TORTORZA-641625 format. One record per residue (C-alpha): residue in three letters; x, y, z. Coordinates in pm, 1 decimal, decimal comma, m for minus. Example, Ala and Ser with C-alpha at 12.3 -4.5 7.8 and 13.67 -1.06 7.14 Angstrom:
BEGIN
+---------+----------+----------+----------+
! residuo !     east !    north !       up !
+---------+----------+----------+----------+
!     Ala !   1230,0 !   m450,0 !    780,0 !
!     Ser !   1367,0 !   m106,0 !    714,0 !
+---------+----------+----------+----------+
//
This chain:
BEGIN
+---------+----------+----------+----------+
! residuo !     east !    north !       up !
+---------+----------+----------+----------+
!     Met !   1089,5 !   4257,5 !    373,9 !
!     Ser !    894,1 !   4016,3 !    616,8 !
!     Ser !   1087,3 !   3737,8 !    801,5 !
!     Ile !    999,2 !   3402,4 !   1020,5 !
!     Thr !   1215,6 !   3235,2 !   1277,6 !
!     Val !   1280,4 !   2878,2 !   1321,4 !
!     Val !   1429,5 !   2759,0 !   1664,3 !
!     Asn !   1524,1 !   2399,6 !   1709,8 !
!     Asn !   1441,7 !   2280,5 !   2086,8 !
!     Ala !   1444,0 !   1881,7 !   1922,6 !
!     Gln !   1534,5 !   1645,0 !   2197,3 !
!     Asn !   1861,7 !   1452,0 !   2208,9 !
!     Ser !   2081,1 !   1763,1 !   2028,4 !
!     Glu !   1880,0 !   1633,5 !   1692,1 !
!     Val !   1932,8 !   1809,4 !   1361,6 !
!     Val !   1589,5 !   1857,0 !   1227,6 !
!     Arg !   1497,7 !   1997,2 !    864,3 !
!     Val !   1177,9 !   2202,8 !    846,1 !
!     Ala !   1020,1 !   2290,8 !    479,2 !
!     Ile !    862,5 !   2647,2 !    429,2 !
!     Tyr !    575,1 !   2609,0 !    172,6 !
!     Lys !    227,3 !   2734,2 !     68,5 !
!     Lys !    m32,1 !   2493,2 !    m37,7 !
!     Pro !   m232,9 !   2522,8 !   m345,8 !
!     Thr !   m584,8 !   2632,2 !   m267,6 !
!     Val !   m784,4 !   2706,8 !   m584,6 !
!     Ile !   m684,7 !   2367,7 !   m714,3 !
!     Pro !   m590,5 !   2169,4 !   m396,2 !
!     Thr !   m503,9 !   1842,4 !   m576,0 !
!     Leu !   m202,2 !   2001,9 !   m735,1 !
!     Asp !    121,8 !   1887,5 !   m563,7 !
!     Thr !    278,8 !   2092,6 !   m311,7 !
!     Ile !    650,3 !   2175,0 !   m306,9 !
!     Ala !    905,5 !   2318,4 !    m65,3 !
!     Trp !   1010,0 !   2659,3 !   m101,6 !
!     Arg !   1275,7 !   2646,4 !    175,7 !
!     Ile !   1420,8 !   2395,9 !    378,8 !
!     Val !   1614,6 !   2494,4 !    713,5 !
!     Asn !   1804,6 !   2313,8 !    906,2 !
!     Pro !   1854,2 !   2538,3 !   1274,1 !
!     Pro !   2136,9 !   2426,1 !   1483,3 !
!     Pro !   2044,1 !   2192,5 !   1755,7 !
!     Asn !   2009,5 !   2303,9 !   2147,0 !
!     Gly !   1793,3 !   2616,6 !   2078,9 !
!     Gly !   1970,3 !   2749,8 !   1761,1 !
!     Gln !   1771,9 !   2958,1 !   1545,0 !
!     Thr !   1735,9 !   3015,2 !   1158,6 !
!     Leu !   1608,1 !   3354,6 !   1038,5 !
!     Val !   1392,8 !   3319,1 !    700,0 !
!     Asn !   1333,7 !   3639,3 !    484,8 !
!     Val !    975,9 !   3642,6 !    317,9 !
!     Pro !    986,2 !   3901,4 !     35,0 !
!     Asp !    640,3 !   4068,5 !    m40,5 !
!     Asn !    685,6 !   4017,4 !   m411,9 !
!     Phe !    592,8 !   3743,7 !   m596,8 !
!     Ala !    724,6 !   3677,2 !   m999,0 !
!     Val !    599,4 !   3483,8 !  m1302,0 !
!     Tyr !    749,9 !   3320,6 !  m1598,6 !
!     Ala !    711,3 !   3036,4 !  m1826,8 !
!     Asn !    935,4 !   2809,8 !  m2023,5 !
!     Tyr !    902,3 !   2531,3 !  m2283,3 !
!     Pro !   1119,2 !   2292,9 !  m2470,0 !
!     Thr !   1286,3 !   2273,4 !  m2797,5 !
!     Pro !   1128,9 !   1998,7 !  m2992,8 !
!     Gly !   1352,2 !   1720,3 !  m3025,8 !
!     Ile !   1641,2 !   1857,1 !  m2808,9 !
!     Asp !   1489,7 !   1939,3 !  m2442,9 !
!     Asp !   1308,3 !   1683,7 !  m2193,1 !
!     Pro !    944,1 !   1802,1 !  m2222,0 !
!     Thr !    924,2 !   1675,2 !  m1854,9 !
!     Asp !   1182,2 !   1880,3 !  m1739,1 !
!     Pro !   1007,0 !   2220,4 !  m1572,7 !
!     Thr !   1326,1 !   2374,4 !  m1626,8 !
!     Ala !   1438,1 !   2298,7 !  m1971,4 !
!     Gly !   1420,6 !   2498,6 !  m2301,3 !
!     Asn !   1337,5 !   2831,0 !  m2386,9 !
!     Arg !   1238,9 !   3094,3 !  m2098,5 !
!     Thr !   1012,7 !   3411,0 !  m2103,1 !
!     Ala !   1100,8 !   3695,4 !  m1919,1 !
!     Ile !   1045,8 !   3708,2 !  m1528,1 !
!     Leu !    775,4 !   3961,2 !  m1464,6 !
!     Pro !    752,1 !   4066,5 !  m1062,5 !
!     Phe !    437,9 !   4208,3 !   m915,5 !
!     Gly !    286,3 !   4265,4 !   m570,3 !
!     Glu !    m83,1 !   4257,9 !   m611,7 !
!     Thr !   m290,3 !   3958,7 !   m504,6 !
!     Thr !   m534,5 !   4013,9 !   m827,5 !
!     Ala !   m339,3 !   3980,5 !  m1136,6 !
!     Arg !   m350,7 !   3862,3 !  m1498,7 !
!     Phe !    m71,2 !   3716,7 !  m1692,1 !
!     Leu !    m82,9 !   3636,5 !  m2093,0 !
!     Val !    182,8 !   3408,1 !  m2261,0 !
!     Ser !    184,1 !   3477,3 !  m2622,7 !
!     Ser !    362,9 !   3428,1 !  m2935,6 !
!     Ser !    615,8 !   3677,9 !  m3027,0 !
!     Asn !    897,0 !   3688,6 !  m3318,5 !
!     Thr !   1257,0 !   3668,1 !  m3264,7 !
!     Gln !   1475,4 !   3961,6 !  m3315,6 !
!     Asp !   1573,2 !   3785,7 !  m3644,5 !
!     Arg !   1221,8 !   3710,5 !  m3724,9 !
!     Gln !   1310,1 !   3408,6 !  m3857,1 !
!     Ala !   1126,9 !   3203,8 !  m3572,6 !
!     Thr !    837,9 !   3232,7 !  m3328,4 !
!     Ala !    899,0 !   3252,0 !  m2927,8 !
!     Ala !    674,7 !   3270,4 !  m2628,1 !
!     Ser !    639,5 !   3601,8 !  m2440,3 !
!     Ile !    460,2 !   3684,5 !  m2089,1 !
!     Thr !    260,6 !   4025,2 !  m2022,5 !
!     Gln !     48,3 !   4157,1 !  m1765,0 !
!     Val !   m284,5 !   4277,0 !  m1850,0 !
!     Phe !   m525,0 !   4470,3 !  m1636,5 !
!     Thr !   m838,0 !   4377,6 !  m1800,0 !
!     Gly !  m1056,4 !   4081,9 !  m1722,2 !
!     Leu !   m935,3 !   4042,6 !  m1361,7 !
!     Val !  m1080,7 !   3805,1 !  m1113,6 !
!     Leu !  m1061,4 !   3928,9 !   m730,7 !
!     Asn !   m777,6 !   3794,2 !   m520,1 !
!     Glu !   m721,7 !   3547,4 !   m819,6 !
!     Val !   m352,8 !   3546,4 !  m1000,0 !
!     Arg !   m446,6 !   3406,8 !  m1368,2 !
!     Ile !   m201,7 !   3265,0 !  m1621,4 !
!     Glu !   m320,6 !   3194,8 !  m1943,5 !
!     Asn !   m149,2 !   3037,1 !  m2240,3 !
!     Asn !   m230,2 !   3165,5 !  m2558,9 !
!     Phe !    108,8 !   3050,1 !  m2727,9 !
!     Ser !    104,7 !   2749,1 !  m3031,8 !
!     Thr !    234,6 !   2493,5 !  m2775,4 !
!     Gly !    226,8 !   2383,4 !  m2411,9 !
!     Val !    430,8 !   2573,0 !  m2175,6 !
!     Trp !    544,7 !   2527,8 !  m1790,2 !
!     Thr !    412,5 !   2822,5 !  m1584,7 !
!     His !    634,3 !   2945,5 !  m1273,2 !
!     Leu !    498,8 !   3124,6 !  m1012,6 !
!     Thr !    780,2 !   3231,7 !   m769,4 !
!     Lys !    889,3 !   3406,5 !   m439,4 !
!     Asp !   1229,4 !   3546,2 !   m425,5 !
!     Gly !   1317,4 !   3343,5 !   m697,5 !
!     Asp !   1245,2 !   3014,2 !   m637,2 !
!     Asp !    878,4 !   2846,0 !   m705,6 !
!     Ile !    670,8 !   2883,8 !   m392,9 !
!     Tyr !    408,8 !   2648,5 !   m614,5 !
!     Ala !    463,2 !   2368,5 !   m830,4 !
!     Pro !    545,4 !   2409,0 !  m1172,7 !
!     Gln !    215,9 !   2351,3 !  m1410,9 !
!     Val !    198,4 !   2265,4 !  m1786,4 !
!     Leu !    m34,7 !   2473,6 !  m1949,8 !
!     Trp !   m179,6 !   2339,6 !  m2277,8 !
!     Pro !   m292,1 !   2637,9 !  m2540,5 !
!     Gly !   m577,9 !   2775,4 !  m2435,0 !
!     Ala !   m568,7 !   2663,0 !  m2069,5 !
!     Val !   m560,7 !   2881,0 !  m1764,1 !
!     Arg !   m387,3 !   2842,7 !  m1452,8 !
!     Met !   m502,6 !   3003,6 !  m1097,4 !
!     Glu !   m358,1 !   3077,9 !   m755,8 !
!     Asp !   m453,4 !   3257,2 !   m443,7 !
!     Ile !   m146,0 !   3396,3 !   m328,3 !
!     Arg !   m292,8 !   3529,9 !    m16,8 !
!     Ala !   m276,3 !   3195,2 !    129,5 !
!     Ser !    m54,5 !   3130,7 !    465,1 !
!     Leu !    270,6 !   2979,2 !    445,9 !
!     Tyr !    302,0 !   2666,0 !    643,8 !
!     Leu !    607,5 !   2475,2 !    805,7 !
!     Ala !    637,3 !   2082,8 !    842,9 !
!     Val !    939,1 !   1854,5 !    982,9 !
!     Val !   1084,0 !   1671,9 !    671,2 !
!     Ser !   1319,1 !   1387,0 !    603,5 !
!     Gln !   1671,3 !   1408,5 !    495,6 !
!     Phe !   1607,2 !   1338,1 !    156,6 !
!     Val !   1378,2 !   1641,5 !     86,5 !
!     Phe !   1533,3 !   1948,4 !    m54,5 !
!     Lys !   1395,6 !   2285,7 !   m186,1 !
!     Gly !   1163,7 !   2232,3 !   m481,1 !
!     Ser !   1080,8 !   1871,7 !   m389,0 !
!     Arg !    709,5 !   1760,4 !   m389,3 !
!     Leu !    582,9 !   1722,3 !    m18,8 !
!     Val !    408,3 !   1390,3 !     67,5 !
!     Asp !     99,7 !   1420,7 !    310,9 !
!     Glu !    181,6 !   1111,4 !    477,6 !
!     Glu !    504,1 !   1293,5 !    600,8 !
!     Ile !    423,1 !   1665,0 !    685,3 !
!     Gln !     54,3 !   1609,4 !    796,7 !
!     Leu !    152,0 !   1504,1 !   1158,4 !
!     Ser !    372,0 !   1831,9 !   1218,3 !
!     Glu !    231,9 !   2109,9 !    937,7 !
!     Thr !    177,9 !   2416,1 !   1127,3 !
!     Glu !     49,8 !   2742,9 !    965,6 !
!     Ile !    282,2 !   3054,8 !   1030,4 !
!     Leu !    230,8 !   3409,3 !    994,9 !
!     Glu !    516,4 !   3649,4 !    863,7 !
!     Gly !    692,5 !   3788,3 !   1170,1 !
!     Gln !    624,0 !   3463,2 !   1437,2 !
!     Ile !    848,3 !   3241,2 !   1571,8 !
!     Ala !    799,4 !   2869,8 !   1507,9 !
!     Thr !   1004,4 !   2624,5 !   1761,7 !
!     Val !   1016,0 !   2260,0 !   1697,9 !
!     Thr !   1040,6 !   2013,2 !   1983,2 !
!     Gly !   1021,7 !   1647,1 !   2013,3 !
!     Ser !   1240,5 !   1355,9 !   1861,2 !
!     Met !   1248,9 !   1124,6 !   1602,7 !
!     Trp !   1158,8 !    846,3 !   1827,1 !
!     Lys !    835,5 !   1019,5 !   1936,1 !
!     Gly !    751,2 !   1248,1 !   1665,5 !
!     Tyr !    794,4 !   1623,4 !   1613,4 !
!     Thr !    579,5 !   1924,1 !   1714,9 !
!     Ile !    561,7 !   2295,6 !   1556,9 !
!     Thr !    462,0 !   2552,6 !   1807,9 !
!     Val !    422,7 !   2911,5 !   1681,6 !
!     Thr !    425,6 !   3231,9 !   1880,7 !
+---------+----------+----------+----------+
//
């Protein structure tokens, strides 16, 4: 398992919050969300963040008339499938429940129709589903609805990024470009990121 280290060298013993995230590259207009939020102690304090190699996918969908369809975590959920390849294809399909009284969604990994360096999720279920691409149990890309017949594509080779964020940003929160663009910094696994500056002069992240 790889890791990155975040050091807080901000002025005036300030407490800073740093978001760790990936940016969607295949469809860059999709939201960017915080995968992790860390707040290393002031005056040179540091936080070590483990970055597992594997990802996982799953889908969930609301029960009509019961669950909020806009909630990406509500309702019924498929199995969670871990994977470690940068090229992978997953199908969301229909399957019968154990009592054969209803139809549920299931997700499987297939090894045909692959597109190099692309993770694809295809919805062959009868209704729309929320698709999730996670790392270490948390969404690393924003959940996305796939209507029947739709396809989601991601390039998981993309780098991790860091940015200083406000106290109101939490794990899973959508990141606003206007807030993160000044301190946004690419980081590779194994590197150390040091935050300097202040809330009055702005923040800089230096990677070594």
